[in-house]
One Martini backbone bead per residue (centre of mass of N, CA, C, O) as a GRO file, in nm:
protein
  259
    1MET     BB    1   4.098  -0.305  10.156
    2SER     BB    2   4.245  -0.086  10.328
    3GLU     BB    3   4.057  -0.098  10.575
    4ASP     BB    4   4.112  -0.394  10.650
    5THR     BB    5   4.418  -0.359  10.692
    6CYS     BB    6   4.401  -0.153  10.920
    7SER     BB    7   4.239  -0.327  11.117
    8ILE     BB    8   4.453  -0.548  11.140
    9GLY     BB    9   4.683  -0.370  11.242
   10ASN     BB   10   4.544  -0.276  11.500
   11HIS     BB   11   4.506  -0.554  11.617
   12ARG     BB   12   4.812  -0.616  11.643
   13GLY     BB   13   4.882  -0.382  11.825
   14SER     BB   14   4.705  -0.471  12.060
   15MET     BB   15   4.843  -0.741  12.099
   16ASP     BB   16   5.128  -0.636  12.157
   17SER     BB   17   5.049  -0.476  12.406
   18GLU     BB   18   4.956  -0.718  12.566
   19VAL     BB   19   5.222  -0.867  12.563
   20ASN     BB   20   5.392  -0.651  12.695
   21LYS     BB   21   5.229  -0.639  12.956
   22ALA     BB   22   5.267  -0.953  13.014
   23GLY     BB   23   5.543  -1.006  13.063
   24GLY     BB   24   5.653  -1.335  13.076
   25ASP     BB   25   5.537  -1.526  12.912
   26SER     BB   26   5.482  -1.802  12.771
   27ALA     BB   27   5.515  -2.009  12.496
   28ALA     BB   28   5.210  -2.037  12.449
   29VAL     BB   29   5.159  -1.745  12.388
   30GLU     BB   30   5.347  -1.730  12.141
   31GLU     BB   31   5.199  -1.941  11.971
   32GLU     BB   32   4.929  -1.796  11.969
   33LYS     BB   33   5.035  -1.549  11.828
   34ASP     BB   34   5.132  -1.686  11.570
   35LEU     BB   35   4.860  -1.804  11.491
   36LYS     BB   36   4.709  -1.536  11.468
   37LEU     BB   37   4.896  -1.418  11.252
   38ALA     BB   38   4.843  -1.637  11.040
   39VAL     BB   39   4.541  -1.587  11.022
   40LEU     BB   40   4.562  -1.293  10.937
   41ASP     BB   41   4.723  -1.340  10.681
   42TYR     BB   42   4.517  -1.524  10.544
   43GLN     BB   43   4.285  -1.320  10.546
   44ALA     BB   44   4.432  -1.108  10.381
   45GLU     BB   45   4.474  -1.284  10.134
   46MET     BB   46   4.175  -1.349  10.083
   47MET     BB   47   4.085  -1.056  10.050
   48GLY     BB   48   4.259  -1.000   9.802
   49GLU     BB   49   4.138  -1.219   9.622
   50LEU     BB   50   3.848  -1.119   9.647
   51ASN     BB   51   3.894  -0.840   9.529
   52GLU     BB   52   4.000  -0.941   9.257
   53MET     BB   53   3.749  -1.105   9.179
   54ILE     BB   54   3.551  -0.869   9.191
   55ALA     BB   55   3.687  -0.697   8.976
   56LYS     BB   56   3.660  -0.903   8.748
   57GLU     BB   57   3.351  -0.928   8.764
   58VAL     BB   58   3.292  -0.635   8.704
   59GLU     BB   59   3.428  -0.631   8.428
   60ARG     BB   60   3.257  -0.856   8.308
   61GLN     BB   61   2.985  -0.714   8.346
   62LYS     BB   62   3.054  -0.477   8.165
   63GLN     BB   63   3.091  -0.647   7.909
   64VAL     BB   64   2.810  -0.770   7.916
   65LYS     BB   65   2.662  -0.503   7.894
   66ILE     BB   66   2.784  -0.413   7.628
   67LEU     BB   67   2.691  -0.662   7.471
   68GLY     BB   68   2.390  -0.626   7.532
   69GLU     BB   69   2.362  -0.348   7.401
   70TYR     BB   70   2.446  -0.444   7.121
   71VAL     BB   71   2.231  -0.660   7.088
   72GLU     BB   72   1.996  -0.465   7.124
   73GLN     BB   73   2.064  -0.284   6.884
   74VAL     BB   74   2.054  -0.503   6.667
   75CYS     BB   75   1.764  -0.592   6.726
   76ASN     BB   76   1.633  -0.321   6.672
   77GLU     BB   77   1.727  -0.298   6.380
   78ARG     BB   78   1.596  -0.557   6.285
   79PHE     BB   79   1.308  -0.483   6.366
   80THR     BB   80   1.294  -0.230   6.191
   81GLN     BB   81   1.344  -0.372   5.923
   82MET     BB   82   1.106  -0.567   5.946
   83GLU     BB   83   0.889  -0.351   5.966
   84THR     BB   84   0.952  -0.218   5.695
   85VAL     BB   85   0.912  -0.468   5.518
   86ILE     BB   86   0.624  -0.531   5.610
   87GLN     BB   87   0.502  -0.258   5.528
   88LYS     BB   88   0.578  -0.272   5.229
   89THR     BB   89   0.438  -0.540   5.173
   90LYS     BB   90   0.159  -0.445   5.254
   91GLU     BB   91   0.138  -0.210   5.053
   92LEU     BB   92   0.181  -0.384   4.801
   93MET     BB   93  -0.059  -0.574   4.845
   94VAL     BB   94  -0.275  -0.356   4.853
   95SER     BB   95  -0.212  -0.235   4.577
   96THR     BB   96  -0.254  -0.496   4.417
   97LEU     BB   97  -0.546  -0.547   4.506
   98GLU     BB   98  -0.660  -0.280   4.402
   99TRP     BB   99  -0.575  -0.320   4.107
  100ASN     BB  100  -0.726  -0.587   4.064
  101LEU     BB  101  -1.003  -0.474   4.137
  102GLU     BB  102  -1.013  -0.260   3.917
  103LYS     BB  103  -0.976  -0.452   3.675
  104ALA     BB  104  -1.217  -0.630   3.741
  105ALA     BB  105  -1.425  -0.404   3.719
  106GLU     BB  106  -1.363  -0.327   3.427
  107GLY     BB  107  -1.413  -0.608   3.305
  108SER     BB  108  -1.704  -0.632   3.404
  109GLN     BB  109  -1.811  -0.379   3.261
  110LYS     BB  110  -1.728  -0.464   2.976
  111PHE     BB  111  -1.895  -0.720   2.973
  112ARG     BB  112  -2.166  -0.581   3.010
  113ASP     BB  113  -2.147  -0.404   2.757
  114ASN     BB  114  -2.123  -0.640   2.558
  115ILE     BB  115  -2.390  -0.769   2.628
  116ARG     BB  116  -2.565  -0.529   2.554
  117GLU     BB  117  -2.469  -0.509   2.260
  118LEU     BB  118  -2.553  -0.795   2.183
  119LEU     BB  119  -2.853  -0.756   2.244
  120LYS     BB  120  -2.897  -0.527   2.047
  121LEU     BB  121  -2.812  -0.685   1.797
  122TYR     BB  122  -3.023  -0.903   1.828
  123VAL     BB  123  -3.264  -0.717   1.802
  124VAL     BB  124  -3.194  -0.606   1.525
  125VAL     BB  125  -3.183  -0.877   1.379
  126ASN     BB  126  -3.468  -0.963   1.449
  127ARG     BB  127  -3.607  -0.727   1.308
  128ARG     BB  128  -3.487  -0.781   1.030
  129MET     BB  129  -3.604  -1.061   1.000
  130GLU     BB  130  -3.894  -0.970   1.016
  131ALA     BB  131  -3.875  -0.781   0.773
  132GLU     BB  132  -3.790  -1.002   0.573
  133GLU     BB  133  -4.043  -1.168   0.607
  134GLU     BB  134  -4.230  -0.949   0.502
  135LYS     BB  135  -4.095  -0.930   0.226
  136ILE     BB  136  -4.148  -1.220   0.146
  137LYS     BB  137  -4.451  -1.192   0.155
  138GLU     BB  138  -4.457  -0.973  -0.062
  139LEU     BB  139  -4.313  -1.144  -0.283
  140ASP     BB  140  -4.538  -1.347  -0.318
  141GLY     BB  141  -4.721  -1.126  -0.462
  142LEU     BB  142  -4.498  -1.110  -0.720
  143VAL     BB  143  -4.517  -1.368  -0.886
  144SER     BB  144  -4.723  -1.289  -1.097
  145LEU     BB  145  -4.558  -1.055  -1.213
  146LEU     BB  146  -4.320  -1.229  -1.304
  147GLU     BB  147  -4.479  -1.404  -1.494
  148GLU     BB  148  -4.564  -1.174  -1.677
  149THR     BB  149  -4.278  -1.090  -1.748
  150MET     BB  150  -4.202  -1.355  -1.886
  151GLU     BB  151  -4.412  -1.337  -2.103
  152GLU     BB  152  -4.310  -1.071  -2.221
  153TYR     BB  153  -4.029  -1.179  -2.282
  154GLU     BB  154  -4.121  -1.390  -2.484
  155LEU     BB  155  -4.234  -1.182  -2.677
  156VAL     BB  156  -3.967  -1.044  -2.732
  157LYS     BB  157  -3.826  -1.290  -2.845
  158GLU     BB  158  -4.023  -1.326  -3.076
  159ASN     BB  159  -3.970  -1.051  -3.204
  160ILE     BB  160  -3.672  -1.102  -3.254
  161LYS     BB  161  -3.705  -1.339  -3.440
  162LEU     BB  162  -3.872  -1.192  -3.649
  163THR     BB  163  -3.655  -0.984  -3.709
  164GLN     BB  164  -3.442  -1.185  -3.803
  165GLN     BB  165  -3.612  -1.289  -4.034
  166MET     BB  166  -3.632  -1.021  -4.177
  167LEU     BB  167  -3.329  -0.993  -4.219
  168GLY     BB  168  -3.299  -1.248  -4.383
  169LEU     BB  169  -3.484  -1.151  -4.616
  170GLY     BB  170  -3.315  -0.892  -4.686
  171LEU     BB  171  -3.056  -1.064  -4.798
  172ARG     BB  172  -3.209  -1.131  -5.025
  173ALA     BB  173  -3.290  -1.135  -5.341
  174PRO     BB  174  -3.483  -0.929  -5.494
  175ALA     BB  175  -3.737  -0.874  -5.670
  176GLU     BB  176  -3.836  -0.754  -5.958
  177PRO     BB  177  -3.979  -0.472  -6.001
  178ALA     BB  178  -4.197  -0.277  -6.108
  179VAL     BB  179  -4.245  -0.035  -6.337
  180PRO     BB  180  -4.287   0.275  -6.282
  181GLU     BB  181  -4.365   0.569  -6.296
  182PRO     BB  182  -4.174   0.837  -6.320
  183SER     BB  183  -4.335   1.019  -6.109
  184LYS     BB  184  -4.357   0.747  -5.887
  185ALA     BB  185  -4.072   0.687  -5.832
  186GLN     BB  186  -3.904   0.482  -5.583
  187PRO     BB  187  -3.662   0.411  -5.392
  188ARG     BB  188  -3.491   0.158  -5.258
  189GLU     BB  189  -3.443   0.041  -4.953
  190PRO     BB  190  -3.180  -0.045  -4.792
  191PHE     BB  191  -3.085  -0.297  -4.573
  192GLU     BB  192  -2.867  -0.143  -4.406
  193THR     BB  193  -3.066   0.072  -4.312
  194LYS     BB  194  -3.263  -0.111  -4.169
  195ILE     BB  195  -3.060  -0.215  -3.962
  196ALA     BB  196  -2.970   0.063  -3.843
  197CYS     BB  197  -3.274   0.109  -3.737
  198LEU     BB  198  -3.374  -0.159  -3.599
  199VAL     BB  199  -3.172  -0.224  -3.373
  200PRO     BB  200  -3.202   0.035  -3.196
  201ARG     BB  201  -3.507   0.000  -3.156
  202ILE     BB  202  -3.495  -0.265  -3.003
  203ASN     BB  203  -3.313  -0.165  -2.775
  204GLU     BB  204  -3.510   0.053  -2.680
  205GLU     BB  205  -3.745  -0.136  -2.610
  206MET     BB  206  -3.587  -0.292  -2.391
  207ASP     BB  207  -3.536  -0.048  -2.208
  208VAL     BB  208  -3.833   0.014  -2.162
  209LEU     BB  209  -3.902  -0.259  -2.033
  210LYS     BB  210  -3.712  -0.225  -1.788
  211THR     BB  211  -3.855   0.029  -1.682
  212LEU     BB  212  -4.145  -0.104  -1.651
  213LEU     BB  213  -3.967  -0.358  -1.504
  214PRO     BB  214  -3.796  -0.331  -1.215
  215LEU     BB  215  -3.842  -0.623  -1.076
  216ALA     BB  216  -3.697  -0.749  -1.333
  217SER     BB  217  -3.372  -0.838  -1.274
  218HIS     BB  218  -3.327  -1.055  -1.521
  219LEU     BB  219  -3.346  -0.895  -1.790
  220PRO     BB  220  -3.059  -0.782  -1.842
  221GLY     BB  221  -2.923  -1.068  -1.864
  222LEU     BB  222  -3.103  -1.132  -2.129
  223MET     BB  223  -3.075  -0.867  -2.314
  224ASP     BB  224  -2.776  -0.797  -2.353
  225PRO     BB  225  -2.693  -1.024  -2.552
  226VAL     BB  226  -2.891  -0.933  -2.773
  227LYS     BB  227  -2.776  -0.650  -2.812
  228GLU     BB  228  -2.488  -0.734  -2.883
  229GLN     BB  229  -2.561  -0.904  -3.129
  230GLY     BB  230  -2.702  -0.679  -3.291
  231ASN     BB  231  -2.457  -0.490  -3.304
  232ARG     BB  232  -2.270  -0.689  -3.443
  233VAL     BB  233  -2.440  -0.726  -3.699
  234MET     BB  234  -2.446  -0.431  -3.778
  235GLU     BB  235  -2.140  -0.395  -3.806
  236MET     BB  236  -2.100  -0.613  -4.020
  237MET     BB  237  -2.292  -0.498  -4.235
  238LEU     BB  238  -2.159  -0.213  -4.257
  239LYS     BB  239  -1.883  -0.324  -4.333
  240GLU     BB  240  -1.979  -0.480  -4.592
  241PHE     BB  241  -2.226  -0.250  -4.620
  242PRO     BB  242  -2.215   0.048  -4.676
  243ALA     BB  243  -2.356   0.333  -4.649
  244LYS     BB  244  -2.570   0.513  -4.869
  245THR     BB  245  -2.647   0.748  -5.053
  246THR     BB  246  -2.886   0.866  -5.259
  247LEU     BB  247  -2.710   0.896  -5.511
  248ASN     BB  248  -2.578   0.619  -5.499
  249PHE     BB  249  -2.845   0.466  -5.509
  250LEU     BB  250  -2.945   0.574  -5.787
  251GLU     BB  251  -2.707   0.450  -5.949
  252THR     BB  252  -2.810   0.145  -5.897
  253LEU     BB  253  -3.034   0.198  -6.071
  254PRO     BB  254  -3.221   0.193  -6.315
  255LEU     BB  255  -3.298   0.418  -6.551
  256LYS     BB  256  -3.605   0.407  -6.511
  257GLN     BB  257  -3.583   0.458  -6.186
  258GLN     BB  258  -3.420   0.733  -6.174
  259ASP     BB  259  -3.676   0.918  -6.241
   0.00000   0.00000   0.00000
């Protein structure tokens, strides 16, 4: 602006010199001079306003530039944050997918192993069923043996009945025996002694029968009650009639038989 002002001043000086040289010009020349001076003043004023407006615009543009740089910085920071978040989200999704894939693979492998184990168990069970069927076929051949065992068991029952009948006869009052010769007299065996000997012998024979017939698994269930009842009878008889020694037994005999 200072250069423009200087140029205008120089121009006025030249005009003044021209006016002075022209000395004695008319009033028209004076009016033209004043008009030119007014125009120059207006131009100078306009130039000052223009310079002021340009300065304000430059300042405004500087502020706009500063604001733009700030906005650019904020946008860059936001973009960086978004990129970081997107990258972390991507890594998390990839990690989650890999973990899910690993677990799915483990579950699939475990399912395959369980299926294989189930098939193995099925094969084992099938073989066992076949073996059981073979055993059943073999057991069919043992039916006759079981029938024979039942027949023998019936014979044992019959023998037990006969033994019980014999025990019942032993409890009756015996007939008075004939008087033997003194040298040949034998004491009568007491019935409690016969019971004490007979019941264990019968139990022993039943144990031997179970040993000889191991496949007859029903025999113990049938024989045990008989053995218990025999032992109970023996205990009752011995409790009621205690066993006597030979001397005590001889004292119970008649004098003729004591010899």
